[in-house]
N, C-alpha and C positions, 0 to 999 in steps of 0.2 A: 428458396422457391417462393416463399411468402413475399419477398421483395419483388421478384419477377411479375408474380400475380399481381401485385399492387400496381406496378409499372404498367402492366397492360389495361388495369381498370381505368387508370388515371385520364387517359385522352377520353374515354367514354364519359366519365364523370364531367370532364370539362365542357364537352359538347352538349350535354344535356343542360348544364348549369348556363351556359351561353343562350341555348334556346329558351330557357325559363326567363332569364333576364330580359333578353330581347322582347319575348312576349309581353312581359309586364310593362317595359318601356314603351313600346309601339302602341299597346292599348290604351294609353293615356293622350295619345296623339289623334287629332281629327283635323281633316282639310276639307273645307267647304268651298265649292265653286260658284261664282255667281253667273247666273243666266243673263240672257239678253230680251229686251224687249222686241216685240214683233216689228221688223223693219217696215218703214214706211217708204213707198215709192213716190216716184213724181217729183216735180220742182216744188221750192217753197220760197217764200218771201225772204229777202236779205235782210230783213230788220225784224225786230220782236224778239221773244225770248227763246233761247235755243231749247230743243226738246231732249235733253240729255237722256240716254239709256238708264233704265233702272235695274237694279238686281231683282230677281223673282222672289217673293215671299217664302216659296217653297224651295228654298236653295237645298241643292243635294248635298248631303254629308257623306264624306268618303273616308272611313276610317282605315289607317294605314297599320294592318295588323301583321305585315310581312314586308320583306325588302321589295318583293315583286309588286305588292300594292303601293308601296312608296313610290316606286318607279312609275307606276301606272298614273299617279297623282300628277306627276310632271308632264307626261303624256297627254292628260286630259286638259291641262293649263294651256299647253301649246296649241292643241287642237281647238280649244274654244277661243283663244284670242288671235291666232294668225289670221282667220278670214278678215279680221278688222284692219289689218296692215297694208298698207298701199305703198308702192314705189312712186316717188314725185319726179316728174322730168321738167326741166326748165330750158327755155330758150332766150338768148338776150343777143341783141344785134350790137355789135362793137365796131367801132370806126378805126381804120387805119390809113396810113398815108404812104402810098408807093413812092419809093424814090428812086431813080435811075443809077445804077452804079458808074454811069459816065457823068454824074454830077460834078465829079471832081474836076472835070475838064470845061465847067461851065455847061450852058443850056444849048450851045450850037449844035449838039448831037441830037436833041429832043425829038427832031422829026423822023430821026433813022432808028433810034433804039428803044423808044417808048413801046410798051405792049399795044396792040391794035385795040382802039376806042379807049385808052387811058393815056393822059398826059403824065409826065413826070411830077410827082409830089401831089397827084390826084388823090383825093379822098376815095376810099374804098371801104367796104363794110364786109363783115363776116358774121357767122352765126356762131355765138359761144354756147355750148349745151353743158347743163348741170344735171345732177341727180341726187336725190336724198330718199328719205322714208317720212311717211305720216300715218296718223292712226285715225280712223272713223270713229266719231264719239257720239253722233246722232244718225238716226234712221233716216233724215231727210239730206244727208251728204255734207255736214260739217265735218272737217277734217283738221286736226291739230298738226302742226309741223314747226320748224324752226324758222325764224327770219332769215338767217344766213343761207336757208335753203332756197328761198325764193325772191331773195333781194332783188331788185332791180330787173327782174324777169319781164320780158315781154308776152311771153305765153307760158302757161303752166298746164300740165296734163297728169294725171295718175294712171297707173295699172293695178287692177284690184286683184285679188285672190284668185278669181275664177277667169283670170287674163283678159279681162275688158279694159280697153283704154278709153279714158273719158277725160275731157275738157275741164280745167278747173278754173274757177274765179278767185283771185285773191280778195278777200273780205276785208282784211285788215292785218297789219303788222305792229309789232311792238319791239323795237330794237333795244330797249332797255331791259328786257328779260329775255331777248332772243326768241321770241314766239311770233307765230303767224297762224292766221286761220284762213283757208281756202274751202271752197264748195264745189261739189259736182251734183249733177242730176242724174239719177239712175235708179233702177229698180233692185230690190233685194240687197241692199247695203247691210252690212251687219255692223252695228256700233258696238264699241267696248264699254263697258260699265267704269266710270270713273270713281276710284277709290279715294279714300281720305289718307293723303300722305303724312299727316300730322300724327297718325296712330302707327305709323311705320317705325320700327325698332332696328337699331343697329343689330347686325346678326341674322336678320330675316332672309329667306331665301327670294330670289327675284329672277325674273327671266328678260332678256332683252331681245326684241325682235326688230329686224330691218333688213336693209339691202346693203351690206358692207361690200365695199370695193368693185361694185359694178351689178348691172342687171342681172347677170347669170347667177348671182347668189342672193336674189330676192328671197324675202322673209326667212332670212337665216335666224336660228333659235339658239341664244347662248344662256347659260344659267351661272348664277353666282350669288353672292349675299350683298347686303348693304354693308357697306365698309363704314360710312360715316354719314351724318346728317349735318345740315346748316353750314356747308362749307361756303366760305366767301373770300374775297380778295383773291379770286382766281384769276380775275382780268378778263373775263369772257363777256360780261354784261354789267350794267349799271346796278341792277338789282340783283344780287346773288344769294342764293338759299339752297345750294345743289345737295342733291343726293349723291354720295358717292357710292360706287359699286365696282366689284371685279369681275362682274360679267363681262364677257368679251365684246367691246365697242370698237369698231374700226371706222374710218372715213366712209360715208354711205349710210350709216346707221342713224346720222343726224335726223331728228325728227320722228323717230320710230318710238314705240312704246317700251316703257318699263313696267312689267306686270309682277303683281305679287302672288302670293301662294293661293290666294282665293280668285286669280284670274281677273283682277281688277287693274285698272291704269293707275299707277303711282307716280310716274314721271314721265317727261319727254327728254330722250337721250340726245344730249346737245353737243358733247366734246370729250377728248381725251386728253390726259397728260402724258406725253410720249416724247423719248429723245429720238426716236426712229420714225415718228408718224405712223407707227402702227400700234397694236394692242400690247399694252404693258400691265394691265391690271388697275388702271386707275381711269375709270369713266366717270362722267358728271351728267346728272339728269335733272332738269327743272321739276320740283315737285307739282303733283297733280292739283293741289290746291291753289296754288299760284297761277297755273296754267289755265284752271277753271274760271278764275276771277278776270284773267286777262281776256280769255275767250268771250266771256259773257259780255264783258265791256265792249269788245270790238264788234260783236254781232249787234248788239242793242244800241251803241252810241257811235259806232265807227271809229272810236278812238279810245284810250284809256285814260281815265282821269285818277289822278292820285291825291291823297291828302297832303297838306303842306304846312309844316310847324313853324317855318321861318328863322331857323337857325342852323349853323354849321356846328356838326358834333364830331368828336374823336374819341378813340378809345382811351382809358386811363391805364397807363402802364405802372410799373413798380415806381419809377422814379417820379412820376407825376403824383401818385398817391402819397409817396414820402414828402414830396414838397408841399402837398396841400394839407397833409396831416390826416389824410385818410386811412382808415384801419386796412382795407385791402384794395388792389386794383380792380375795380368794377364800375359798372355805369358808365355813362356817356357825358363826357366834359362838354359844356356849351362854349363855342368860340364866337363867331359873330351872332348877333342878334339882328336880324333885318328890321330896319325901321319900318313901321306900319304893318308889319306881319302879325300873326296870331300871337306868337311868343312874346313880342314886344308888348303888345296889347295886355298880355296876362301878366306882364311884370317880370320875365325871365331876364337873367342879365348874365354877361360874359363871365365865366368862372363858375357858375351853376354846375353841379353835377346831377344829371337825371338818373335816378335809381329805380324808378317805378313808373309804370305807363298803364293806366287803366286797371290798377291793382294787381299787375304782374310785374316780377322783377326785372330789371334791365341789366343784362350781363355785359353789353356792349354796344358800340355805335352801329354796327351792321344790323343786328337783329332788331334794334330801335328803329332804325331808317326803313326797313322792310315792313315793319307792323303799322308806321305811320302812312307808308305809300299804299298799304293794302286797303286803307280806310277811305271812304268817300269825302270830298270836300263838304264840309259843313256838320261832320260828325262832332258830338261833344266828347272830350277826353279828360282825364284827369292825371296830372304829373306830379310824381313825388320826386323832390329834389333836396340836395344838400347845398346850403350857402354859408361858406364859412364855418363848415361843420354842423350847422344847425339844420334840422329837417324842416321843410316847408312843402305845402301842396297847393298846387295851381290848377284852375279848371279854364278850359278855351274851347272854341270851335276851330277844327282845322280849316285853313283856306285850300284853294286850288293852285297846285304846284305849277309855278311858271316855267317857261322854257329855260333851257340852260344858255349862258352867254359865254362867249368866247373871250379869253384874256390873253395878254401878251406876256413875254418873259424878258426879264432884266438882261442886259448884256455887258456889263463893265467887269472886267477882270482886274484883280489887284492882289497881292501876296496876302495869305491868311496869317493872323497872329498865331504864332505857334503855341503859346501859353493858354489861349482860348479855343484854339481850332477854327476861328473866324475872324475876319476883319470887318469893321464897320466906320462909318464915316457920317457926319451931317449930310442930310440930303440936299443936293444941288439941284438948280433949276434944270440942267441938263440931264441928271439922273432922274428927275421927276417926269421930264418928258418922255424917256426911254420907258419907263415904268407906266406911263399913262395915267399919272396921279397929279393931284394938286401940290405944288411945291411949299407946303405950309412950313412955317419956321418951327425949328425945334424937333422936327422928325429925324431919326436915325435909321439909317439904311445898312444892311448886311452887303459888303462889297466883294466878300470872298470867303469860301468855306473849303478847308483842307479835306480832301476825300478820305485820308487816313483818321480822321479825327472823330471823337464821340459825338461832336455837333452834327456832322454830316451823317452819322449812323442814326442819329435821332431823328433827322428829316430837315435841318435847318439849310436852306439854300440862300444864294446869291439873290439879292433883291427883296428879301423880307424885311419889312419895317418893324423895328424894335419898339415895342409899347410900353413892355415892363420887364423888369428885372427883379426876380424873387419877389414877386407880387408889389413892388414898388413902381409907380409909374415913371416914364423916362419922358422928361420935359425938355431936355436939350442934350447936345453931344457932351457938353461938359458934366452933365448929370450922369449920363450913361458911363463916361470914364471913370467917375468917381465910384459908380455901382460896382465896376468889374475890376477896378484896381485892387479892392480888398479880398477878392475871392481867390483862395489859395488852391494849388493843385490837388486834385481828388475831392475837393467840394462839390456839391451839387449846384448846378446853375438852372434855375426856373425862368424860362422867357415867355412871353406873350408877344406874338409877332402878328403882322398884318400881312397877308399874301393876296394880291389881287381882289381886294375887298373883303376877304375872309379872315377871322381872327382864329389862330392856331397856338397852342400851347407845346412846348418842347421842354424837356427836363433830362439833363444829362450831367455826368461827372467830368471835370476838367481832367 
């Protein structure tokens, strides 16, 4: 009987214990919601400083003391942010060419079978329509969205939360971050406060809002967490520092906001990683701090200006670190130093490893590239580097980033050397012409790389010019041959190559 009474009491004790633990846990949680500035009506000049919405100083605290109030927190976030989200519509005229099915027989039937008013092969045009999302960030109508949403559009319009359709003007675009700024004129526009994405932490709750899969699903709200920060090398833009989230994002969400638990804009939803084209829990958003800088520059200057160091940089992997005698694979390895650039003027050299920038540690090439680009030309910076294992510091002023230049690709194919994984030869005049470079005597060019080799996996490609082997300069093909002849299978090969004017390091085991 005692055992039965104990068994009866146990469920009651467990429930009471659960309530007590839950009360203690949730009593330590607080959620605050940022308010909005009073919306400003009427039109505004298309230049000058944007008047971003500011959080109210008397922000409401919302203590989550129960599951019901915790649920209410998400409801209030959605209700406060959704009026700032718009659906973006674009139209673009595309040209086509009508071709008669009787062209197979020549043109003798043109007068009989061409549609009225159109001759065969006559130019015709149609309107291509597109749709995405956007978020209002100022009371006078500035809207953030993605470049790929409005790129090439002849007309842009938006539909607001209260079902108004307004004509929008493209203020500026930045393909390098896939961001764009458009503007509308209207009353009672509700801007969303821009938060500090640098303070966002992995594991935080976030909400994505937008128009996935069509107009009928406008202002859909999905919830998830921040899965990762600083995602790069995704292949979506030149400058990548994406917030990754598992909040459901689908085609049509592009340009919509990612909102934190305080109801602030922390990202612009940009893309998904998917095998099917639909939601798989891997979405990417441009951080709000990057978006704010780009937007401000587009509004104030009509373009985005970025700092320029004048070097090509790459990550330091384990093999490169081993070849250079570094303690661990971190920092950014300098390849090309552009003549006349800021880095050259400060004395940076090929082979330097940048380990610090303005007093902050450099973990790799992508974060360093983003930090340089975020600064204005003329900004003074300090660079900590390692040269032959010795620490040095250089100071310089960043220049203005030039436009990118197109480059050609080499095209000659020869069998690869099986022991090395690649073949090379003295640079001939014909090869130099195909590469678009000067046929300087003594240069050695890679003529083939086996796709199953470590050389290929490391990144070596046909057309690369070999400048040094194991940190010794290559002066001639004979010198190259002598250098590689003594390297045995399994040993580390450390190459400095030139590719389309840029110097790059590769290290791999044979």
